[in-house]
N, C-alpha and C positions, 0 to 999 in steps of 0.2 A: 744478683747480678753485680759484679764490683763496681768498684766508683773509680772515676778516674786516676783518684790518687792513689788507689791499693793498685789500680792495675800499675802505675808509673813505680812503686814501691816492689810488686811482686817481679816486674821485667829485672829492675836493677840486681834485686837479690840474686835471680836464676842469672843472670849474666857474671855477676862478681865471684858465686860459689862454682862454674864451669870454670873460671881463670884460674882460682887460689886453691880450691877443695877444702877452702876453712870456713867454718859458720857465720854467718852476714851478720852483723850487728847495728844497731843505727848511725852511732857514730861514723862506722865507715860508708855507709850511704849518703849522708851528709858530707863529707870530706871528698869520700872519691867520685858521685855522683850529682853533688850538691843540687841536693832536694830541698827546697822551700820550705821546708816542716822543721818543726822542734822534734829533737828526740821522744819526749815522750808520744806526741800525736804518730810518729814513727812505730814508737814500740807497741801504742793499741793498736793500729792498722795490723800490725806484725801477727799480734792475739789475733785479729777474727779472722786472718787469712790462715791461720794455724786451725783455728776452729773450723774451717769452711775447707780443711783437708788440704791446704794448697802447699802450706811450710810444715813442718816437723821442729821440733827441740830437740838439741842435741843433750848430752846430761853434762858434755864438758866446758858448754860456756853458755852463754846468754844469748848468744846467737841464734840464727835459724838457717835452716838448709830445706830447700826445694824439696818436697813429695813427688812420688810416681804422679800423681793427680796435679800437683801443679807443674812437673815438664810436661803434662799432655797441655795445659791448660795454655803453658808458655808458646807451645808449638802449634796449638791451634790460631792461637790469637794475637800472639806478641810477637813472635820472629818473623823475622825477614828473608826471604828466600832469596836470594842474585850471589852472583859469581863472577868475576871480572873477566871482560873478554879475554886478556891476556891469558888466563887458565884454560879457556876454552878451548882457544890456538894450540896450548901446551897439550893437552889432552889430545886432540887431533894429531898433532905432528908425532907423537909417542906411539901410535899403532900405525904399522908399516903397511896399506895397502894390500901389498902381494902376500903378506899373511896368508896362511890357513887359520881355520878358525881354531884351533885350539892351541898355536901360538898369538892370538889375539887374546882369547881368553886368559890366560899364561901372564901375558902381561897387561893388562888390565887389572887384574890381580896384584900383581907388583906395583902397579902404578898409583892404585889408591888406598894401596897400604902405606905407602912412601908420602903422597899428599894429605891422609889422615890422622898417621901415625898411631892407627889403630891395627887391628888386625881385621882381615877381609876374606871373603872366601868367592870365589865365583863358580857356576855351576852351567857348564855351557849344554847347547842340545843334544839329547841322546839321540845318535847317529845309527844306534845298534838296532832302532825300531823298522828303519827307512829300508828300503830296497835298492838293489843297484841298478841303475839303469844304462851307464855308461862308462869305460875308461880308456881315455886319450893319454897317449906316450908320446914324448917328445923328447929325441935322443938329444944329448948334448956333446958326447964324446962316445968310443968305443966303451968307457966304462962309468959312464953316469948317463942318467936320463931324469925326466920329469914327470910325473903321473898323476894325472888329474880325473880323480873319481867321484863321479855325477849320482847323486839318489834320485829318485821318484817324485821329491818332494823342489827338485831344483839345488837342493844343497851340496857344495863343490870342498873338497880335500883336494890339496896338492902333497904331492911326498916326493920328494930328491932322492932318486938310487943310485947306490955308488957301489958299483960291483968290485968284488978280487980280482977277477981278471977280464979280457976284454970278450965284450958281446958283441957281434953281429948287429947291424940295422935292420936285417931280415928275420933274425931271430926274436927281437924286440918286438917285432910288427907281428911276426907270428903267434907270439905269445898272447900277444895284447886281443889278434882277433878270436884266438879261443877261449880266452876268460870273457870278454864280451857276448861270445856266441853260448857258453855255458852257465854262464853266472848272470846274464839279464833277469832281473827280478827278482831274484835272491833276495832276500833279508840280511843284512848287513851282520848281523849277531849268526846266522848260520853258514855263512862263506867259509871260515876256518875250515868248518868240518867237511863241507863237503869239496875244497883244493885239493882233501884226498886223493878223492874217485878221477880228478884230473891228472894227477902222475901221470900213467900209463899213456895218455894222448899227449901230453908235453913231451913227453921222451921219445918218441917215435916223432915228432914233429923239428924240436929242437936240440943242437948238440950240446950244448949248457944249460938243460933245465932245470937242472937242479939250485942254480944261481938265480935264475929267475922264478925259480919255483921258492925260494925262501923271502926273497925280496917284496914279493908280492905277499905271500901272506903275511909276513910281519907288518906290511903297510896295512891288510885288512885289521890284523888284530891291535892294532893301535887306533886306527877309524874306529872300531866296535865300542870303545872305551868312553866310559862317562867322562867328561872334562869338570873334573872338580880339583879346584886349586886352592890353595891358604899359602897366605903369604900375611906378615908381618907380627905372627907371636908373639916373638919378643918385645914388639911394642907394650902388651899388658903389664909387663914387667916395670914399668915407670911411673905406672897409675900408683897411686896411695891406697884405691881400690881394691887393688889385687895383693896388696902386700901379705894378707892370709893365705896362707901357701892351701889349706885344703879348700878355698875360695880359688884359688888359680888352677887346682886341678882340676877342680869342676869344668873351670872356664876350658881350661885344653883338652879332655877326654869328647868334649861336645865337639869341639872341632876338629876333631881326630874322626869323631864316630859319624861327621856329617849332619848333626841333631836339629841345626838351626834352623833347616827348612822345612820341621815338622814345627817351628815355635807356635805356630799362627792358628794352630788347632788346639792346644792346652788349653787348659781353664785356667790356671795360675797366672796371665799373661794382660797386660794391657795393649790395645795397639788403636791408632791412629793411619788413618788412609789418608797420605799426603796428598797424592794426586792421582792418575787412573794406573800408574806403574809403580808407584814408591809407597811402600808400608815403612812404618814406625811401630817396634815392638817392645815393651819393656818386659823384663822375665828379672825376679829377686831384683838384684841392685846393678842390673845390666841392660843396654840397650842394644838393639839390633836395627839399623837401618837396611831394608833391605831393596832391592829396584830391577824390573822384571825387563827383560829387551829382546826382540824377536829378529831373527835373520833371513826368515822366512815366513809364508803364511801358515806352515806347518811346526816352525820350530822356534821352542824359548828357551832362554835361558834367564839365570837370576843374578845378580852381585851381591853381597851382603857387607855391612861394615860392621865390628863388631867392638864393644866398648863402654867402658862405666856410665852410668844413667848422666855423670857429671861430661858430657860431650858437648863440642861446637854444634850444636843441631844444623845450626841455618849454613854453615859451610858446610857440614859433613852431606846434608840433605843436596846442597846445590850440586856437589861434587859427583857423587853416586849418580844423579840423573843425568848428569852432562857425562860421563863416563860411559853408563848407559846408550846414552841416545847417538855417543860419536861410534860405538860397536852397531848399532842398529841401522845407522846412515851408512858404514862401510860396507854393509852385506844387502843393505837393502838398492843399493846403486849397482851391486855386481849384477 
């Protein structure tokens, strides 16, 4: 068990290293953090913290840097999780209540990378495993309409159709009725293949059926995609930890192949569960903060922030929690 003095020194070292990326020595702690101890006392405590596995000594200076166990201890016992009310309002205002889920997932990913200055990945719910319940179509004019797709889980997606030529309201309604009659209960992933069998039926009932067929087919194809978005990869270039090109290539490859969502099952990772929705994982010299959000009883998504071990854990955890909660609140109220 650490003494109060050791706790104070460890917290100061982690806070300082996060800010500067430079090994921390006793003189810095006294000058910047006004620690009421002599340099000799602080150095002795730093040696004890190193023996406990919470600090590491670099080869380039006499200062210390946090180890993964040091970061773990810090977030479990020393970190304050808080976020300004103004930031919560800013997050809420950035999400358009009229947007479909895919757009919200993409926007949340972009906002997170901007606010954290790190790389972010957001995985939206996989609608392809759900069944179509109903289609509603709302004409705007003769060349555009809004289609609302509803699944058996209660999930909804909006799509705006802009047609190449004029389509009558009667044809729009007829097409919608046919699709509702023939596709209700169909797995979203199977709709595209089933649409081909409906071409002759649409051709008999609708004048410009090709235009409507293409519009609905494209909508279903997009609806069935996994909503995986990445943002802020270039932010990693500004962190000294990724100056090594091989290390950066590894990071980019993992981003490209969406390998971050499987890290929790790997044996060479260290994990802390921050709360019921948020985990913090250390992998090699990288840290991954992940937070889940639910948009219905059967649908779950996940957002993650990726960066060096030396990240502002208090701010990052607070931001990702606030973002996940904002997305969840938006869709729970629908």
